[in-house]
N, CA, C and O atoms as CSV, one atom per row, in Angstrom:
chain,resi,resn,atom,element,x,y,z
A,1,MET,N,N,7.725,45.620,37.207
A,1,MET,CA,C,7.552,44.048,36.870
A,1,MET,C,C,7.647,43.575,35.722
A,1,MET,O,O,6.899,43.968,34.826
A,2,ALA,N,N,8.867,42.359,35.459
A,2,ALA,CA,C,9.108,41.969,34.218
A,2,ALA,C,C,8.288,41.586,33.535
A,2,ALA,O,O,7.321,41.163,34.169
A,3,THR,N,N,8.168,41.501,32.091
A,3,THR,CA,C,7.394,40.625,31.423
A,3,THR,C,C,7.098,38.980,31.539
A,3,THR,O,O,8.202,38.484,31.762
A,4,LYS,N,N,6.514,38.362,31.508
A,4,LYS,CA,C,6.503,36.825,31.516
A,4,LYS,C,C,6.906,36.135,29.841
A,4,LYS,O,O,5.906,35.988,29.139
A,5,ARG,N,N,7.961,35.812,29.333
A,5,ARG,CA,C,8.049,34.969,27.959
A,5,ARG,C,C,7.702,33.494,28.274
A,5,ARG,O,O,8.129,32.671,29.084
A,6,ALA,N,N,6.415,33.492,26.959
A,6,ALA,CA,C,6.203,31.874,26.619
A,6,ALA,C,C,7.453,31.332,26.219
A,6,ALA,O,O,8.184,31.990,25.479
A,7,THR,N,N,7.848,29.978,26.705
A,7,THR,CA,C,8.815,29.220,26.544
A,7,THR,C,C,8.376,28.211,25.642
A,7,THR,O,O,9.183,27.734,24.844
A,8,THR,N,N,7.023,27.776,25.679
A,8,THR,CA,C,6.537,26.697,25.214
A,8,THR,C,C,6.400,27.015,23.868
A,8,THR,O,O,6.211,28.179,23.515
A,9,LYS,N,N,6.475,26.100,23.091
A,9,LYS,CA,C,5.991,25.670,21.601
A,9,LYS,C,C,4.288,25.428,21.246
A,9,LYS,O,O,3.634,24.476,21.671
A,10,PRO,N,N,3.860,26.328,20.530
A,10,PRO,CA,C,2.726,25.662,20.196
A,10,PRO,C,C,2.557,24.279,19.747
A,10,PRO,O,O,3.521,23.716,19.229
A,11,ALA,N,N,1.435,23.662,19.887
A,11,ALA,CA,C,1.210,22.016,19.612
A,11,ALA,C,C,1.105,21.854,17.957
A,11,ALA,O,O,0.466,22.592,17.207
A,12,LYS,N,N,1.788,20.856,17.640
A,12,LYS,CA,C,1.832,20.779,16.167
A,12,LYS,C,C,0.600,19.670,15.939
A,12,LYS,O,O,0.256,18.782,16.719
A,13,ALA,N,N,-0.054,20.055,14.395
A,13,ALA,CA,C,-1.087,19.002,14.539
A,13,ALA,C,C,-0.620,17.515,14.153
A,13,ALA,O,O,0.329,17.450,13.372
A,14,PRO,N,N,-1.046,16.605,14.502
A,14,PRO,CA,C,-1.264,15.100,14.521
A,14,PRO,C,C,-1.271,14.596,13.111
A,14,PRO,O,O,-2.011,14.860,12.163
A,15,VAL,N,N,-0.067,13.665,13.255
A,15,VAL,CA,C,0.074,13.634,11.534
A,15,VAL,C,C,-0.963,12.355,11.046
A,15,VAL,O,O,-0.782,11.263,11.585
A,16,PRO,N,N,-1.830,12.469,10.230
A,16,PRO,CA,C,-2.838,11.106,10.087
A,16,PRO,C,C,-1.884,9.371,9.932
A,16,PRO,O,O,-0.833,9.077,9.362
A,17,ALA,N,N,-2.515,8.850,10.448
A,17,ALA,CA,C,-1.979,7.321,9.928
A,17,ALA,C,C,-2.100,7.021,8.658
A,17,ALA,O,O,-3.203,7.178,8.134
A,18,GLN,N,N,-0.987,6.521,7.881
A,18,GLN,CA,C,-0.977,5.543,6.290
A,18,GLN,C,C,-1.676,4.535,6.802
A,18,GLN,O,O,-1.535,4.013,7.908
A,19,PRO,N,N,-2.662,4.202,5.709
A,19,PRO,CA,C,-3.283,2.677,5.868
A,19,PRO,C,C,-2.057,1.585,5.458
A,19,PRO,O,O,-1.221,2.050,4.683
A,20,ALA,N,N,-1.819,-0.063,5.967
A,20,ALA,CA,C,-1.121,-0.382,5.559
A,20,ALA,C,C,-1.253,-0.930,4.156
A,20,ALA,O,O,-2.291,-1.236,3.570
A,21,LYS,N,N,-0.056,-0.992,3.744
A,21,LYS,CA,C,0.075,-1.601,2.062
A,21,LYS,C,C,-0.657,-3.261,2.241
A,21,LYS,O,O,-0.816,-4.044,3.178
A,22,CYS,N,N,-0.912,-3.248,1.049
A,22,CYS,CA,C,-1.410,-4.872,0.761
A,22,CYS,C,C,0.072,-5.743,0.964
A,22,CYS,O,O,1.120,-5.155,0.696
A,23,GLU,N,N,0.105,-7.109,1.428
A,23,GLU,CA,C,1.512,-7.783,1.262
A,23,GLU,C,C,1.435,-8.322,-0.058
A,23,GLU,O,O,2.358,-8.191,-0.862
A,24,PRO,N,N,0.371,-8.922,-0.314
A,24,PRO,CA,C,1.369,-9.896,-2.249
A,24,PRO,C,C,1.141,-8.720,-3.523
A,24,PRO,O,O,1.389,-9.062,-4.679
A,25,CYS,N,N,0.718,-7.505,-3.260
A,25,CYS,CA,C,0.983,-6.618,-4.401
A,25,CYS,C,C,1.797,-5.531,-3.814
A,25,CYS,O,O,2.154,-4.644,-4.590
A,26,GLY,N,N,2.168,-5.448,-2.511
A,26,GLY,CA,C,3.110,-4.014,-2.041
A,26,GLY,C,C,2.644,-2.931,-2.372
A,26,GLY,O,O,3.382,-2.042,-2.795
A,27,GLY,N,N,0.935,-2.727,-2.217
A,27,GLY,CA,C,0.585,-1.572,-2.033
A,27,GLY,C,C,0.296,-1.165,-3.659
A,27,GLY,O,O,-0.452,-0.188,-3.691
A,28,THR,N,N,0.663,-1.618,-4.974
A,28,THR,CA,C,0.319,-1.362,-6.057
A,28,THR,C,C,-0.918,-1.594,-6.571
A,28,THR,O,O,-1.365,-0.877,-7.466
A,29,GLY,N,N,-1.721,-2.804,-5.967
A,29,GLY,CA,C,-2.891,-3.278,-6.480
A,29,GLY,C,C,-2.701,-4.308,-7.612
A,29,GLY,O,O,-3.693,-5.024,-7.752
A,30,ASN,N,N,-1.915,-4.509,-8.263
A,30,ASN,CA,C,-1.592,-5.500,-9.418
A,30,ASN,C,C,-0.490,-6.778,-8.763
A,30,ASN,O,O,0.264,-6.801,-7.789
A,31,VAL,N,N,-0.800,-7.673,-9.722
A,31,VAL,CA,C,0.083,-8.681,-9.023
A,31,VAL,C,C,0.614,-9.497,-10.457
A,31,VAL,O,O,-0.266,-9.612,-11.309
A,32,ALA,N,N,1.515,-9.880,-10.688
A,32,ALA,CA,C,2.165,-10.793,-11.957
A,32,ALA,C,C,1.455,-12.086,-12.091
A,32,ALA,O,O,1.384,-12.964,-11.231
A,33,VAL,N,N,0.951,-12.095,-13.251
A,33,VAL,CA,C,0.225,-13.485,-13.380
A,33,VAL,C,C,0.905,-14.417,-14.513
A,33,VAL,O,O,1.194,-13.699,-15.470
A,34,THR,N,N,1.197,-15.519,-14.698
A,34,THR,CA,C,2.192,-16.407,-15.352
A,34,THR,C,C,0.859,-16.183,-16.651
A,34,THR,O,O,-0.337,-16.099,-16.372
A,35,VAL,N,N,1.352,-16.128,-17.866
A,35,VAL,CA,C,1.001,-16.900,-18.839
A,35,VAL,C,C,1.248,-17.758,-19.330
A,35,VAL,O,O,2.468,-17.851,-19.460
A,36,ARG,N,N,0.402,-19.014,-19.972
A,36,ARG,CA,C,0.860,-20.261,-20.254
A,36,ARG,C,C,0.234,-20.721,-21.633
A,36,ARG,O,O,-0.983,-20.591,-21.771
A,37,VAL,N,N,0.851,-21.150,-22.468
A,37,VAL,CA,C,0.591,-21.490,-23.871
A,37,VAL,C,C,0.902,-22.827,-24.134
A,37,VAL,O,O,1.766,-23.357,-23.435
A,38,GLY,N,N,0.330,-23.492,-25.053
A,38,GLY,CA,C,0.595,-24.540,-25.731
A,38,GLY,C,C,-0.201,-25.743,-24.809
A,38,GLY,O,O,-0.714,-25.627,-23.696
A,39,ARG,N,N,-0.126,-26.724,-25.537
A,39,ARG,CA,C,-0.472,-28.494,-25.270
A,39,ARG,C,C,-0.012,-28.166,-24.052
A,39,ARG,O,O,-0.810,-27.646,-23.272
A,40,LYS,N,N,1.396,-28.403,-23.623
A,40,LYS,CA,C,1.971,-28.536,-22.357
A,40,LYS,C,C,2.007,-27.635,-21.696
A,40,LYS,O,O,2.722,-27.818,-20.711
A,41,ARG,N,N,1.253,-26.037,-21.792
A,41,ARG,CA,C,1.046,-25.038,-21.179
A,41,ARG,C,C,2.502,-24.618,-20.470
A,41,ARG,O,O,2.720,-24.638,-19.259
A,42,ARG,N,N,3.342,-24.275,-21.405
A,42,ARG,CA,C,4.669,-23.858,-21.077
A,42,ARG,C,C,4.175,-22.303,-20.500
A,42,ARG,O,O,3.107,-21.691,-20.524
A,43,PRO,N,N,5.579,-22.009,-19.959
A,43,PRO,CA,C,4.956,-20.097,-19.274
A,43,PRO,C,C,5.943,-19.433,-20.306
A,43,PRO,O,O,7.154,-19.655,-20.322
A,44,VAL,N,N,5.199,-18.492,-21.265
A,44,VAL,CA,C,6.120,-17.891,-21.851
A,44,VAL,C,C,6.233,-16.476,-21.490
A,44,VAL,O,O,6.937,-15.789,-22.230
A,45,GLY,N,N,5.586,-15.834,-20.343
A,45,GLY,CA,C,5.846,-14.497,-19.956
A,45,GLY,C,C,4.568,-13.999,-18.806
A,45,GLY,O,O,3.624,-14.750,-18.560
A,46,GLN,N,N,4.676,-12.992,-18.339
A,46,GLN,CA,C,3.924,-12.795,-17.255
A,46,GLN,C,C,2.663,-11.236,-17.815
A,46,GLN,O,O,2.767,-10.744,-18.939
A,47,GLN,N,N,1.973,-10.903,-17.141
A,47,GLN,CA,C,0.917,-9.957,-17.513
A,47,GLN,C,C,0.517,-9.515,-16.164
A,47,GLN,O,O,0.454,-10.450,-15.366
A,48,ASP,N,N,0.225,-8.342,-15.679
A,48,ASP,CA,C,-0.443,-7.562,-14.598
A,48,ASP,C,C,-2.053,-7.916,-14.760
A,48,ASP,O,O,-2.837,-7.837,-15.706
A,49,GLY,N,N,-2.195,-8.455,-13.031
A,49,GLY,CA,C,-3.774,-8.814,-12.793
A,49,GLY,C,C,-3.667,-7.977,-11.455
A,49,GLY,O,O,-2.822,-7.335,-10.832
A,50,LEU,N,N,-5.194,-8.397,-11.350
A,50,LEU,CA,C,-6.010,-7.381,-9.956
A,50,LEU,C,C,-5.509,-7.984,-8.964
A,50,LEU,O,O,-5.270,-9.161,-9.234
A,51,CYS,N,N,-5.196,-7.629,-7.734
A,51,CYS,CA,C,-4.824,-8.340,-6.803
A,51,CYS,C,C,-5.968,-8.823,-5.935
A,51,CYS,O,O,-6.493,-7.936,-5.261
A,52,LEU,N,N,-6.400,-9.887,-5.826
A,52,LEU,CA,C,-7.630,-10.377,-5.093
A,52,LEU,C,C,-7.373,-9.667,-3.740
A,52,LEU,O,O,-8.135,-8.705,-3.645
A,53,ALA,N,N,-6.657,-9.786,-2.780
A,53,ALA,CA,C,-6.191,-9.795,-1.607
A,53,ALA,C,C,-6.788,-8.366,-1.359
A,53,ALA,O,O,-7.410,-8.514,-0.307
A,54,CYS,N,N,-6.938,-7.035,-1.766
A,54,CYS,CA,C,-7.386,-6.034,-1.765
A,54,CYS,C,C,-8.149,-5.289,-2.832
A,54,CYS,O,O,-8.580,-4.173,-2.543
A,55,LEU,N,N,-8.357,-5.771,-3.996
A,55,LEU,CA,C,-8.916,-5.614,-5.221
A,55,LEU,C,C,-8.764,-4.516,-5.707
A,55,LEU,O,O,-9.666,-3.859,-6.225
A,56,GLY,N,N,-7.523,-4.157,-5.593
A,56,GLY,CA,C,-6.928,-2.983,-6.528
A,56,GLY,C,C,-6.775,-1.929,-5.701
A,56,GLY,O,O,-6.370,-0.869,-6.179
A,57,SER,N,N,-7.105,-2.046,-4.163
A,57,SER,CA,C,-6.976,-0.732,-3.366
A,57,SER,C,C,-5.741,-0.339,-3.341
A,57,SER,O,O,-5.492,0.787,-3.771
A,58,GLY,N,N,-4.544,-1.280,-2.766
A,58,GLY,CA,C,-3.379,-1.083,-2.186
A,58,GLY,C,C,-3.200,-1.376,-0.933
A,58,GLY,O,O,-2.115,-1.722,-0.466
A,59,THR,N,N,-4.431,-1.241,-0.187
A,59,THR,CA,C,-4.701,-1.190,1.272
A,59,THR,C,C,-4.869,-2.545,1.921
A,59,THR,O,O,-5.516,-3.383,1.292
A,60,ALA,N,N,-4.432,-2.823,2.949
A,60,ALA,CA,C,-4.419,-4.131,3.670
A,60,ALA,C,C,-5.715,-4.124,4.234
A,60,ALA,O,O,-6.119,-3.118,4.816
A,61,SER,N,N,-6.824,-5.747,4.058
A,61,SER,CA,C,-7.953,-5.320,4.722
A,61,SER,C,C,-7.651,-5.728,6.344
A,61,SER,O,O,-6.628,-6.150,6.882
A,62,GLU,N,N,-8.679,-5.487,6.755
A,62,GLU,CA,C,-8.794,-5.480,8.433
A,62,GLU,C,C,-9.148,-6.965,8.837
A,62,GLU,O,O,-9.053,-7.338,10.007
A,63,SER,N,N,-9.575,-7.823,7.781
A,63,SER,CA,C,-9.868,-9.304,8.290
A,63,SER,C,C,-8.813,-10.211,8.026
A,63,SER,O,O,-8.912,-11.390,8.368
């Protein structure tokens, strides 16, 4: 009697789901904030600020 060969591959471990990225910051946790100076409040540049949607974590909240 011939031996039976196993033709099925072993099951692979499932890939863990990645959390969704935050929309406003794109997953970085920082957003650009315009810096204004002078009496007429003219914009002179931008600086990094903490993303208030995700509080710097970079992942989208459930709500």
